[in-house]
C-alpha positions in Angstrom: 214.2 4.6 80.7 216.3 4.6 83.4 218.2 2.0 82.8 219.2 3.8 78.9 219.9 6.9 80.5 222.8 4.7 82.9 224.2 3.4 79.8 226.3 5.9 78.9 227.4 6.4 82.1 229.2 2.8 81.9 229.9 3.3 78.4 232.4 6.5 78.8 233.7 4.7 81.8 234.7 1.7 80.1 236.7 3.6 77.3 238.2 5.9 80.0 239.6 2.2 81.9 240.3 1.5 78.1 242.3 4.2 77.1 244.4 4.3 80.9 245.4 0.1 79.9 246.7 1.1 76.5 248.5 4.4 77.2 249.8 2.7 79.9 250.7 -0.5 78.4 252.2 1.6 75.1 254.4 3.6 77.2 257.5 1.4 78.6 260.0 3.5 80.1 262.6 2.4 77.6 260.1 2.2 74.7 260.9 5.7 74.2 264.7 5.5 74.2 264.1 6.3 70.1 266.7 8.4 67.9 263.8 11.0 67.6 263.0 10.7 71.4 262.4 14.0 73.2 261.9 13.1 76.8 265.2 11.5 77.6 267.8 14.1 76.8 271.2 13.7 76.8 272.4 17.6 77.1 272.2 20.3 79.8 270.0 21.9 77.6 267.7 19.4 76.9 266.9 19.0 80.9 266.3 22.2 80.8 263.8 22.6 78.5 262.9 18.7 79.5 262.2 19.9 83.4 259.3 22.7 82.0 258.3 20.2 80.2 257.4 17.7 82.9 256.4 20.8 85.4 253.4 21.7 83.0 252.9 17.9 82.0 252.2 16.7 85.8 250.2 19.9 86.8 248.0 19.7 83.7 247.2 15.8 84.5 246.9 16.2 88.0 244.3 19.1 86.3 242.9 16.7 84.5 242.2 13.9 86.6 240.9 16.6 89.7 238.3 17.9 86.7 237.7 14.6 85.2 237.1 13.1 88.5 234.6 15.7 89.7 232.9 15.4 86.4 232.6 11.8 86.8 231.1 12.1 91.0 228.4 14.6 89.6 227.5 12.6 86.3 226.8 9.5 89.1 226.3 11.6 92.0 223.3 13.7 90.4 221.9 10.8 87.5 218.4 10.7 87.0 216.4 8.1 89.2 213.0 7.4 89.3 211.3 9.2 91.7 214.2 11.1 92.8 213.6 14.8 93.4 215.5 17.6 91.6 218.5 18.9 93.3 219.0 21.7 94.8 219.7 24.9 91.8 222.9 27.4 92.8 223.2 30.2 90.6 226.2 32.1 91.2 229.1 31.5 94.3 231.4 33.6 94.6 234.0 32.1 97.4 233.8 29.2 94.8 234.7 31.7 91.9 237.3 33.2 94.2 239.1 30.4 95.2 239.5 28.2 91.3 240.7 32.0 90.4 243.3 32.2 93.1 244.0 28.6 92.7 244.8 28.6 88.9 246.8 31.7 88.7 249.1 30.2 91.6 249.5 27.1 89.2 250.4 29.8 86.5 253.1 31.1 88.9 254.5 27.9 89.5 254.6 27.1 85.6 255.4 30.6 84.6 258.1 31.6 86.9 261.2 28.3 86.2 259.7 28.8 82.2 261.2 32.6 82.2 264.3 31.3 84.7 264.5 28.6 81.1 264.3 31.0 78.6 266.8 33.3 80.0 269.3 30.9 80.8 269.5 29.1 77.3 269.9 32.5 76.0 272.8 33.4 78.1 276.1 33.5 75.9 278.3 30.9 75.9 281.8 30.8 78.2 285.2 31.7 76.3 286.0 28.2 76.5 282.7 26.9 74.3 284.3 25.2 70.9 282.0 27.2 68.4 280.5 25.5 65.1 279.1 27.7 62.6 276.1 25.7 61.0 274.9 26.6 57.5 271.4 25.6 56.1 270.8 25.6 52.8 268.5 24.2 50.4 268.9 20.8 51.1 271.5 20.0 53.6 273.6 21.5 56.4 277.4 23.3 56.2 279.2 23.1 59.7 282.4 25.1 60.1 285.0 25.0 63.4 286.4 28.4 62.9 289.1 27.8 66.0 289.7 23.9 64.1 290.1 24.8 60.2 287.5 22.2 59.7 284.7 21.9 57.1 282.4 19.1 57.5 278.7 18.8 55.8 275.8 16.8 57.3 277.8 15.6 60.5 278.6 17.4 63.2 281.0 16.0 65.3 281.2 17.3 68.9 283.4 16.5 72.2 281.4 14.9 75.2 281.3 17.2 78.2 282.2 20.8 76.5 280.5 23.3 75.8 278.9 23.8 71.6 278.0 27.1 70.7 276.1 26.1 67.8 276.0 30.0 65.3 272.9 29.5 63.1 273.0 31.0 59.4 270.9 30.3 56.3 271.8 32.2 52.8 268.8 31.4 50.8 265.1 30.3 53.0 264.3 30.1 56.5 265.2 26.4 58.0 265.5 25.1 61.6 267.8 23.1 63.5 266.5 20.6 65.5 268.2 17.4 67.1 265.4 16.1 69.8 267.9 13.6 71.8 270.2 16.9 72.4 267.1 19.0 73.3 268.2 21.6 70.4 266.0 23.7 68.3 266.6 27.0 67.0 265.4 28.5 63.2 268.0 29.1 60.8 266.7 32.5 59.5 268.5 34.3 56.5 270.0 37.5 57.3 270.3 36.3 61.3 272.6 34.3 62.8 270.6 32.7 66.1 272.7 30.8 68.3 272.3 27.2 70.2 274.9 26.4 73.5 274.5 23.0 74.9 276.8 20.5 76.3 276.3 17.2 75.5 276.5 14.0 78.5 276.6 10.7 76.6 278.5 9.9 73.8 276.3 8.9 70.3 274.7 9.3 67.1 272.1 11.7 67.0 269.9 12.3 64.4 269.1 16.0 63.4 266.3 17.3 61.1 265.5 20.4 59.5 261.8 21.7 61.4 260.7 24.3 59.4 259.0 23.8 55.7 261.8 25.0 53.2 260.7 24.1 50.1 260.7 20.4 48.2 263.2 18.6 50.2 262.3 19.4 53.2 261.8 16.5 54.9 265.2 15.1 53.1 267.4 17.5 54.7 268.8 15.8 57.7 271.9 15.1 60.1 273.5 13.5 62.3 275.5 14.9 65.5 277.9 12.2 66.7 279.3 12.8 69.8 282.8 11.6 71.1 284.8 11.0 73.4 287.3 13.7 73.9 290.4 11.9 72.3 288.1 10.2 69.9 286.9 13.7 69.2 290.9 14.8 68.6 291.4 11.7 66.6 287.8 13.5 64.2 290.1 16.7 64.1 293.1 15.7 63.2 292.1 13.8 60.2 289.8 16.2 59.2 293.0 19.2 59.3 294.9 16.1 57.3 295.5 17.3 53.9 293.0 15.1 51.1 293.9 11.2 50.5 295.6 10.3 47.4 294.1 8.1 45.3 295.9 4.5 45.1 293.4 2.0 42.8 293.6 2.8 39.8 289.8 3.5 39.3 290.2 6.1 42.3 293.3 7.9 40.5 291.1 8.2 37.2 288.7 9.7 38.9 290.2 12.4 40.7 291.5 13.5 37.0 287.9 13.3 36.0 287.2 15.5 39.1 289.7 17.9 38.4 288.3 18.4 34.3 284.5 18.7 35.5 282.0 21.0 36.5 282.8 19.7 40.0 285.4 22.3 40.4 283.3 24.8 40.0 280.9 24.1 43.1 282.8 21.8 45.4 286.0 21.8 47.9 288.8 19.3 48.0 291.4 21.1 49.4 295.3 21.2 46.7 292.1 20.8 44.0 289.5 22.6 44.5 287.6 25.5 45.8 284.4 25.4 44.7 281.4 26.7 47.4 278.1 26.1 46.8 278.4 22.4 47.8 279.7 20.7 50.2 283.4 20.4 50.8 284.6 17.0 50.1 288.0 17.0 51.2 287.0 14.1 53.8 284.2 13.0 51.7 285.4 9.2 52.5 284.8 9.4 56.1 281.4 10.6 56.5 278.5 7.5 56.9 276.2 9.7 54.4 275.4 12.0 51.4 272.6 14.1 49.7 271.5 15.8 52.9 271.8 12.9 54.8 270.0 11.0 53.0 271.9 8.1 51.2 274.4 5.7 52.7 277.6 6.6 51.5 278.4 3.6 49.6 279.3 3.1 45.6 276.3 2.4 44.3 274.5 5.1 46.1 277.5 7.2 44.7 277.0 5.8 41.2 273.7 6.4 41.2 273.4 10.0 42.8 276.2 11.2 40.2 274.4 9.7 37.2 270.9 10.8 38.3 271.0 13.1 41.0 267.3 14.6 40.8 266.2 11.6 40.9 267.4 10.6 44.7 266.7 13.6 45.7 263.4 15.9 44.4 264.6 19.4 43.5 268.4 18.8 44.2 270.4 22.0 43.2 273.4 19.6 42.1 272.7 19.5 38.0 273.4 15.9 36.0 276.3 16.8 34.5 276.1 13.2 32.2 278.1 10.9 33.8 277.5 7.3 33.0 279.5 3.9 33.4 282.8 4.3 34.2 283.2 7.9 34.6 280.3 7.8 37.3 282.1 4.4 39.0 285.3 6.2 38.6 284.3 9.2 40.3 282.8 7.2 43.4 285.9 5.6 44.2 287.8 8.6 44.3 285.4 10.1 46.5 284.7 7.3 48.5 289.1 7.1 49.0 289.2 10.6 50.4 289.2 9.3 54.2 
């Protein structure tokens, strides 16, 4: 009887040790530096929020260890043994109850005060030197405009390293959420309201973003990228975006330009000097982007032809209509769009 009663303790201990070993083996620090990581932040905003996260994590870890240690000690110390008397029963202990109440109140203060400070810090108005980027979340793609630079793009935000960026977030349709895990940024995008996210990136690179609020059929396909450049590379990117739309050189692309101007594309899309539609992404420098369709598809001729011929087949719920272009028409239009560097 006593052996059977002791066996659950040995089983629980083995499970606990196995869990600890598994966690230790799986948590190599280098393995956490992934495209969607939140634990190796690359901006001041991310480091502030990560600091609060780690503060809470360490305190809860130590509380867990102490509670589990006390529990295991009690299970072992007061386990049933042949001939052992029943331990003395204690009904209430005022000093102990006051002690743990005070201890946990102190812990809440240790966690709460830094948290409140970070909340106020991340809500401060941006400095006058901050680069403003107007972000519009739409079903299901992202628009980025730089008012001071007269630049507009879609699904790719380009920013310089070391400069404070003020993202002004708004949405014309439903609630979205702007989230770049590695930069630490996450803010809701609410119709009729402008939210603000201010951060300073400290490491050049390409960071994956995602809508983090369910917004309809293609919510999971509402992706984007934030490319952090050196200051020199950012200036070159801006100069390229401010330049007029490139003139196509290849005959197929030239035919695509004519087709674009004669089709319903002009009603939704802007190409500087050709059209001024505002319902869809600005295509003036479409060929300079790595992806399209809300960051889903690499910008290749094959993908673009498929998209033009059947947008709904590539992305569920897409608002872009099927214009019935096939064969040489879709190939010409794809060639033209890819020539817009």
